[in-house]
N, C-alpha and C positions, 0 to 999 in steps of 0.2 A: 547155651552151649556157653563151655565154659573159656573165656578168652584164649589160655595155654593151648586147650584142645584144639581150638579154631583157627591158631596159628601154626598148629605142626598139619596140619589138612591142608591150609591156603598154603604151605612150603612145598607139601606131598603133589598138589593139585600143581602147581607151577615147576615142578621138577618132571612130571608126568607131563606138560604138555612143552615141555624141553625136550623130551627125550623124543615125541611125536612129531617134534619139528624134524630131529636130527635123522630120523627114520624116512621119513618124505624125502626128504633134503638128497641123502644116500641115490633115494628108490629113485627120486630124478637122475640125478649123476650118473645111477648105472645105465638107466636106459639110454645115456647122450644128450639131456639137457642140462646146457653150461649153462647155468648163470651170466647174463652180460657177453659170454662169448658165442662161441661156433656151436654148431648142434653136430651130435652124431651123424653121417652123411654127407654135411657141407664140406666143402674145399676149405683145407687150410687155410686160415691166412697168409699171404707170403709176407717176408720180409727177408733185408739184406744186412745181415749184422757183419762186426769185423771178427776175424778170427786171430790165433792169437798172433800172428804176422801181419795183423794188424789187411791182410786179402780178405774182402766183401765176397763173403757167403751170401744165398740166396736160396731160400727154403725148393724156389722151382724149378733150381739145377737139379734137383733131386728128381724129377718125373719120372715116371714109370718105374720107379723103385718102391719097396715099403721101405717108410721109413717111422723111426720109434724116435720122439722129440723130446727131451728131455728137457724140463728145466729142473735144475741145481745150483747149490754153492759149496764152496770145499768147506765152509765151515757148520755144512750142514752136515750131522753124522748118518742119518738112515742114507743119505747121496754116497758119503764114504763108503758105507755096507755094501750099496747094492753097483757101485762101479765096477770091482771084479767079473761080476754079472753081465754085468753090460759089453765088457772086454770078451770071456766068452762068448755071449751072444754073437759079436759082432765078427768072431774067429768063424765060429758055425755056420751063419746063416749068411755074412757077407757076398760070400760067391754065389750065392740063390737068389740075391738081389735086396738085401735089407741095410739101412743103412741109417745108422745108430749119429745122430746129429746133437750133440750137448750144448744147451743154452747157460754157460754160466752169470748167474745172479749177482757175482760178486761185485765190489767196487771196483778193482783193479785188476787186470790180469797177471801180473809176477805172480799170484799166488796159485790162479790156475795154472800155471806154468807150471810152475814144481808142482802142483800135484799131478798134472797127466804126466809128468819124467814117472814119479813116486809111482803112480800106478800101471805104468804104462800104455796110457790110455792109445787106443788105437783106429780111434773117429773122430771128426772132427769137433771143435769148442772152437763156442765163439761167446762172444761178449754180449749179454744180452742188456734190456734197457726196460723200466718201468714202461713205457709205450708197447712193447713187444708183447710183455706180459698182457697189457690190457687189451691186446687182438687177441687173445686167448684167454680173456673172461676173467682178466686179476689174478693175478699168483700170488697166494695170499698166505701159504704156506709150501714147503718143500719135500718131498719131492715131486714132480707133479711132469708125467708124460703122457705123451697123444703117441697113439697109433695112426697112421696114415698112409692107405692103401696105394695102389700104384697108381691111380687117378688122379690121387693129391686130395681124397677124403678123410676126414675123420671119422676111423671107426669106433674109438678105444681111449678113453681117458681115467687114467689111473692117478689116485691123490694116497702119497705116502708111502711106505713100503711094501713091493708088490711080492708076492710068490714065484721066482724064477718060474716054476715050470706052469704057473698061469700064463704067465708072459711068454714063455716059448709055444703056448699052445697057439696062443691067438697069432704070434708072427708066424705061426708054420702056418695056418690056413691062410693070413691074408697070402701068403708068397705062395701057396695052391691057384688061389682067384687070380685068372686072366685079367691083364688091364682092359677096358674098354676100346674099341676101336675108333674112339673121338679122335 
């Protein structure tokens, strides 16, 4: 076989293998298999993090509510783009039992305060840590958010920008499901 043709063939095989691995990984993530982190139906790991007033906020304090747990940062353009949708979703579904909780992965709280004011954020924002990200399988890119049911179980994980209509359907379904009597 011609050496140039052989190089092209090997290159195509490598690209095909990378694409296949990506598709397999996305399939596992969609089914709730989160490498190194909690899986779907597992209890969401609890944490205590400071809010913008340095008051401790714990995930477990929202037990009984549906929680959208959003890992984000002020410098993340897709995060900035989805914030107005989250504000609208909190307004729309908050009275029904939804609580959005933003975990900022910024290095300091001042840009987060400025961002919250600029975007009229109407849900709690806390300052995340690498340890918090590791509890959730490692946050390697932003945005990443989890939907957690009224019993504190992870029901979905979304990586990257998500269509607001898809998100609203998932939230509405979780809000309609009753909490267990445990």
